N, C-alpha and C positions, 0 to 999 in steps of 0.2 A: 505532165505532158508538155512538150515544146509547142510553141506557137505554130511552127511549120507543120507539125504533125496534125494539129487541129485543122489548119487550113487545107492540107492535103486530103484529110478524111472528109472535110466539109465539101470539097470539090467532088470527091468520089461519090458522096451521097447525092449530090445534085445530078451527076451523070447517070447514076443507077436508078434513082427513084423519081427524078424529075424536079422541075422548078415551078414555084407558084408565086403569086402576088396576093397581097391582102390578108394572108394568114401565115402562121409559122410553119404549120404542117397540115397536109391533107392527104387524101388517097392518091393525089396526083404528084406529091413531092413536098419539097421544103422551100421556104424563102431563104435568102442568104443568111440571115441571122439564125433561123431555125436549123439550118444545116450546120452552122458553126456550133451552136449550142448542143445539138445532138452529137456531133463529133467530139466535143470537149469532154463530156462525161455521160452522154446518153440521155440526159434529162432536158427535154425541150423547154421546160419551164424553169431552167436554172436561173438564178438571180443575176442581176445586172453585172457583177464584177467580171464574169467570164467574157461577156461581150466587150467590156471596156478594155480588157487585156488584149484580146485578139484584134479588135478594131480600133486600137489606140490611134487617135489622130484622124479617124474617118468620121465625118459629121453625118448624122442622120442616115445611117445605113438602111433603116427600115423605109424611110421616105425615098431614098435612092432606088431600092429594090422595087418599089411599087409604082414608079413612074410609068405611065401608059406606053411610053416609047422604049422602055427597057426590054431587053430580050434575054433569053437564057444564055445566049452566046456572050452578051455583055457581062453577065454575072460570072460565068465561068472564066472568062478572060481576066476579070478583076481578081477572082479568087486565085487563079494560077499566078498572076503577077504578085499578089500579096504573099503567096507561098514562096516564091523565089526571093523576094525581099526578106522574108523571115529567115530563110536559109542563110542568106548573106549576113544578116545581123547576128545569127547564131555562130558564124564563122565556118560554115560548111564549105567544102571545096566543091563548087558547082560542076566542075569537070568530072569529078568522081560520082556525084549524085546522078548526073544525067548520062553517064557512060554506058 
């Protein structure tokens, strides 16, 4: 699965199920990492490598997600921006993708 696909599905999960802080998944939704793990292979307890691949270069995503001032909108905006960057790195034609 491409990184862009994982990020798109992760964002969709956050929009559909909701966003939480302090835990990977609850009845109210997912944290950013929980959504990425679930989108990646369906296993919320997937080992570290998936997180490292998708979040390469992003330090302390868990800590960032759980900041008291963080909002669902912040997380979705970041997930969407990462999705677009992943598409670009994969060589996708953004005009076609978003047509």
